Phi, psi and omega in degrees: 000320179297324179295319178297317178298318180296317178297321179297318179296318179297320180297314181296319179296317179296318179297318178296319178296320179297317181296319179296315179297320180300317180297319180294321181292322185277340183305117175069016181244142175268142177250006175234162178299136184285344181068201181268122179262142178132338177279183179278313179284135174274190176236152179304131178085357180291326182232072190290349177271348181291128174234164169238145186241125181235139177253159180294341178274001177102001179291150180218131178213166173262173178193174181229135177281123180246343168214181180289351183227002183228142178236142174250137179214190179274147179297327181288356174269350181250110181270114183293346179275352179257151175280153181305326183293351175286347183252142175233133179257132178248117179251153180075013181285152176226297173258135180279338175248146185090190184274148176230090186296340182259005185276142175230133178247136182221135177286145180282133179271323183200152171223151183234116177269139180304133185298338182267001183286132172233319178203155185304315184289350178266359178093183181056033183275075182212142180220139177253131180243125176265128181279152181294327177225160182280139179276145170269129180287139177224185176288352179247353181224114182201154181278158175262153177281154175248132177286141179298163188297332182272000183289136177250160186236112184295141174298135180089356179301124180285121181233180184227137174245138183229157178163179179251022183286181181293135177289339175206166185302125179061027177239120182273152175293138178286159176299139014267023178056069184276144177304127183261154177225148180211131176276129180223138177276147174288148181241132181301151184298322180293317178297318181295320176300322179294319178297324182259029184303323180277353177226086187289070183264332194289122181246173182294335182267021179241159174217145184249149177205153177140176178264114185293346175278355176090168174090354179223137178137196182274164181207188180305134181098345178269350184312138178084347183284174187272143162248113186239148177229148185249149171211124180055047176062022175234136187257138183238138175281112182263322183215163176243126182305122185242292182201172174197164176276115189059228186215114177056038181278145178302142176067011174227080181296159181289148182249136183235150171287125182283113192297320183281358170284346181245013191297319179300317180293321180295311183292331177286332179276328182228084185304322184282002176286345183302333179297337182256007176265118187232146170283142180207147174242111179283129184281342177080175181289153176286126181300142179274082185293327180296315180296321180295315179298317179301313181298317181296314180295317181300322181280317190279322183300310178300322180295318179298313182297315179299321179296317178298315181300316182293316185285325183289323187301309181280336190273342180234070185296335182259014183292150174257168180303314183295323180294316179298313180300319180296318180297314179299316181299317180295319179295319178299316178299318179297317178298317180299315179298316180297316180296319181294326180287315184280337178236082189307326185260008185297317184300313180294318182296318181292321180296327182274311190262339184232064187300335184263357186295315183301313180298317182298314181295318180300313179299318182298314181293322179300315178296320181296319178300313180300316181295319180296317181298315179299319181295315180295316181299321181297324186266000179292142176290162180298129183300145178277129178304143184300321182297315179297319181299321181293317179299321180296317181296316180298319181297316181296317183293333182297333179282338183264349180285142179292145182277000000 
């Protein structure tokens, strides 16, 4: 009998270890092909942590699965005047109308609103929902990873926001109301503060993302849903859809609750979520070196040429056209050699990405040479006749000859 008890204990311990390992393996990972990203409609299983939350009063919000029994959403999605059983969480959803063979619905057992929450624009817009029963992870239902508290998020990092919200202000999604996805870049806190200068809403526990020209991002019905960013094929919950001025308006990017700003509160409320809290270093967007090189050349070449034109005109009053042209040509060759040495890949990059740059620079220098020559020629003194010049030389030499 003792042997049976011992075997049972070993089995339970192994099962618990397996479940923990399973959660860690599934955190932020897709188990289905991601398909083509970039369109509006997502694909089943692309965002397996995405849930939708519905209340009996007709409320609708998004949320993210962070363990098999807990969901994180926005505080403004949790009405403290309602009992938890008024809310139902739907996981594995894809289309809101029609059949969803991978969908599971579970009644909420309890929810916890952040103690500092008063209104979305005041920050602390986060709510934790405990499910009545534990979810089984599938290729369509899985938790997202949480970034550790010290993780930083580079400006311009391409991330994704998902949900069933309005594609535009007061415009509903058409049937079958498919889960939407949108790529949005992260926006630095200082830039976001500048955009919202007349509305000082941005707090330390917020993060901004979106297209500042408008037309892309979250909208009504997306509240509480995830803003996720990937690193090494693992997805991390970076923000919770919180608020924006109107919907996808220019110069007012969407504002999200920054998830790792609440990490201490989350882990104290849900101790076993720590298995899904990971350190990560986001590499950020790839710098646009071609654009930088183009900008540098566009700015520097005219300045160099103008400088040459200015300096050559007064300094070589007796220069001839051929001398000026030769000097310019030598300087141009020197510049080309210098640029090729200091920017090893410039020649290849320019040949591929900037096909018209060489012609433009050549034309520009040719015009500059012509202008410089004309300027020098205009300012040259009247040539001395050869006969007069010869007499002067003979006269000078006569004083130096021995008597």
